[in-house]
N, C-alpha and C positions, 0 to 999 in steps of 0.2 A: 594624743590626737585621736579623734573619733573616726569610725568607719561605718558606713551603711552598706549593706549587701543584700542582694536578692538572690535566692537559690531555689532551683527547681530540681526535683529528683525524678528520673525516668528509669525505673527498674526494667531490665530486659528479661521479663518473665511474664507468664500468663496472669498470675495472681499479683498484679502490680500494686493494688491498694494497701495490702498489709505492710510491705516495706516502706511505702510513703508515710503511712500513719506512724509506724515505728520510728522513722527518722524525725518526724515533727515532734513526737513525744519526747525524744531524746533532747531536742533543742530546748524544750521547756524546762529542763533541769538547770539551766544557766541563769541564775537570778540576776547576775550583773549585766545581762544582755537583753535589751528590749526586743520583742518578737511580735510579728503580726503575720498571720497566715490568711490567704484568700484562696480562691479556687485554682489559681494558676501557679502560685509561688509562696514562699515564706520570705519576709523581709526581716532583717536583724540589724540592730544598731548598738554600738558600744565602743569600748576602748579598742583601738586598731588591733593590737596584739591579741587581745582576748577573743575578738571575733574570728581572726584568722586561725588561732589555735583551736577554737571550738569547731570551726568548719573542717579543719584538717583531721581532728580527732573523730568527729562524727561521720565524715565521709569514709574514712578508713574502716570504722566500725561497721558501717553499712555494707561496704564491699566484703568484709570478712564474714558477716552474717548472711548476706543475701546473694552474694556473687556479683555478676555484672550489672552495672547501673551507670547511667549517664547523669552527671550533675552539670547544670548550666547556671553560671553565676554572673552577676553584674556587681561591680564595686564602685562606690562613690566616696571619695575622701571627704570626711566631715559627717556631721549629724543631720539627718533629715527627720522631719516630723512624720512618723509612721501612721499617725491618726488622720493625716490629710487625705481627703476623699475626692478631691476635684480632679 
């Protein structure tokens, strides 16, 4: 089964851009997961278990490296076209 998710990261620190860029760069390492980033969030799509494992791994890594941060996620069962712009 496929999963499409949208995730936003809100670091609770003054220099918030560095953790956000770091998190997005980490998501780029997963070749088996499609990813699209815009000004508000990053959307990912792939195998359900792979997406969930990636998010769990990378959110934990972000908390360990940067401390407190809020992650806001939306999940849709199935595969959405991330290139859709309407």
